[in-house]
C-alpha positions in Angstrom: 0.0 -0.1 0.1 1.4 3.4 -0.9 0.0 5.9 1.5 2.3 8.5 0.1 0.1 8.8 -2.9 -2.8 9.4 -0.4 -1.2 11.7 2.2 1.8 13.7 0.4 -0.3 15.7 -1.6 -4.3 15.8 -1.4 -5.2 13.9 -4.4 -8.0 15.2 -6.9 -9.7 12.6 -8.6 -11.9 13.3 -11.9 -14.2 11.8 -14.2 -16.0 13.5 -17.0 -19.0 14.6 -14.7 -17.5 14.3 -11.2 -14.6 15.8 -9.2 -13.3 14.4 -5.8 -11.5 17.3 -3.9 -10.8 19.0 -0.7 -13.6 20.5 1.3 -13.2 24.0 2.2 -14.9 26.7 4.2 -16.0 28.1 1.1 -18.2 25.1 1.0 -19.6 25.7 4.2 -23.1 26.3 3.2 -23.4 23.2 1.1 -21.7 21.0 3.8 -24.1 22.5 6.4 -27.2 21.6 4.2 -25.7 18.0 4.0 -25.0 17.8 8.0 -28.0 19.5 9.0 -30.5 16.8 7.2 -31.3 14.4 9.7 -32.4 12.0 6.7 -28.9 11.8 5.0 -27.6 10.1 8.5 -30.2 7.9 9.2 -28.2 4.6 8.3 -25.1 6.5 9.4 -22.8 6.5 12.7 -23.0 10.6 12.6 -25.2 12.6 14.3 -26.4 15.7 12.4 -25.3 18.9 13.2 -27.8 21.7 13.5 -25.1 24.7 14.2 -23.5 26.1 11.3 -20.2 26.8 13.6 -19.8 23.0 14.6 -20.1 22.4 10.5 -17.3 25.1 10.1 -14.9 23.4 12.8 -15.6 20.0 11.2 -13.5 21.2 7.9 -10.6 21.9 10.3 -11.2 17.9 11.8 -11.1 17.1 8.2 -7.9 18.6 7.7 -6.5 17.4 11.2 -7.1 13.7 10.2 -5.7 14.3 7.0 -2.5 15.8 8.6 -2.5 12.4 10.8 -2.5 10.2 7.7 -5.6 8.2 9.3 -8.7 9.5 7.1 -9.3 11.4 3.7 -12.7 12.9 3.1 -13.2 14.3 -0.4 -16.0 16.7 -1.3 -18.1 15.0 -4.2 -18.4 18.0 -6.9 -19.8 18.5 -10.2 -17.4 18.9 -13.0 -16.7 22.7 -14.3 -15.2 25.6 -12.9 -18.2 26.3 -10.1 -18.8 22.7 -8.9 -21.8 22.1 -6.5 -20.9 20.0 -3.2 -23.1 17.1 -3.7 -21.9 14.7 -0.8 -18.8 13.4 0.5 -16.7 10.2 0.3 -14.2 8.7 2.4 -11.3 6.2 3.1 -10.1 5.4 6.3 -9.1 2.6 8.4 -6.0 2.2 6.3 -4.7 -1.2 7.5 -1.2 -1.8 6.1 -0.6 -5.1 7.5 -3.5 -6.6 5.5 -3.4 -3.9 2.6 -7.1 -3.0 3.5 -8.8 0.2 3.2 -12.5 1.1 4.8 -14.5 3.5 2.6 -17.7 5.5 3.6 -19.9 8.1 1.6 -23.2 10.0 1.7 -24.8 12.7 -0.4 -27.2 15.5 0.0 -30.9 14.5 -0.1 -31.6 16.3 -3.2 -29.1 14.3 -4.9 -30.1 10.7 -4.1 -31.1 8.4 -6.7 -29.3 9.8 -9.6 -26.1 7.4 -9.6 -23.6 10.1 -8.2 -22.7 8.0 -5.3 -22.1 4.8 -7.5 -19.8 6.8 -9.8 -18.3 8.2 -6.8 -17.3 4.9 -5.4 -16.2 3.9 -9.1 -13.6 6.9 -9.3 -12.6 6.2 -5.6 -11.9 2.5 -6.1 -10.0 3.0 -9.6 -7.6 5.2 -7.6 -7.5 2.7 -4.3 -6.6 -0.2 -6.5 -4.8 1.6 -9.3 -2.6 3.9 -7.5 -2.6 3.3 -3.9 -2.2 -0.3 -4.7 -4.4 -1.6 -2.0 -5.8 -5.3 -2.0 -8.9 -4.9 -0.5 -11.6 -2.3 -0.2 -14.7 -2.5 2.3 -17.6 -0.7 3.1 -20.0 -1.4 6.3 -23.7 -0.8 5.7 -26.4 -0.7 8.3 -29.2 -3.6 7.3 -31.8 -1.1 6.5 -29.7 0.9 4.0 -30.9 -0.5 0.8 -29.5 2.3 -1.5 -25.7 2.1 -0.2 -26.0 -1.9 -0.7 -27.2 -1.1 -4.3 -24.2 1.6 -5.0 -21.9 -1.3 -3.8 -23.2 -4.1 -5.6 -23.5 -1.9 -8.7 -19.5 -1.5 -8.3 -18.8 -5.0 -8.0 -18.6 -5.4 -4.4 -19.5 -8.7 -3.0 -21.7 -8.9 0.6 -19.7 -11.2 2.7 -21.8 -11.2 5.4 -23.5 -9.6 8.5 -21.6 -8.6 11.8 -23.7 -8.9 14.6 -23.6 -6.1 17.3 -20.1 -5.4 15.9 -20.1 -1.5 16.1 -21.0 1.4 18.3 -22.3 4.1 16.1 -22.8 7.7 17.4 -26.8 8.2 17.8 -27.4 4.5 16.7 -25.9 2.5 19.8 -24.6 -0.9 19.0 -25.5 -2.2 15.6 -25.7 -4.8 13.4 -23.7 -4.2 9.9 -23.3 -5.9 6.6 -19.9 -6.1 5.3 -19.2 -5.6 1.5 -15.7 -6.0 -0.2 -13.9 -6.1 -3.3 -10.5 -7.5 -3.6 -8.0 -6.4 -6.3 -8.5 -9.7 -8.1 -12.3 -8.9 -8.1 -11.6 -5.2 -9.7 -9.1 -6.6 -12.4 -12.2 -9.0 -13.5 -14.6 -6.4 -13.3 
């Protein structure tokens, strides 16, 4: 796993329609729209934030986590000069011993059901397998989160099973999670 590709300089990932890029203070209003919507986090271990100053502080936390080389959060933006922030996608839990990384993502509610999350996951998995050289990409999904399961399956991830009472998620307590993964060998075949 080549973490320098991730953490030496913030990687900007592009497709024809989307750009995954750093979230900055100029995106505060759009970020607040995402984080203040309870429905966005119905199936996430994140508590919605209804205070704009709290969301502003989170941008600094994104930078801190990146500087500590523990997590990277990209904003999912439309392509073009004035790209709108549509959502967030992240890579975390970089396990170098197993050569594995966990991903997560969420979109502003206004952008649900348009294939944006699927395309963002595709862009990120291309980067993780092609440039970072990971062997395994995984995602944990709450049992009721059917849209997220569809995103992963559409991208060639395989449902491995359910982890019973395996995680403590903020605002949710101890939860069951389904685990989805893609191995390098799966990615090459897709």
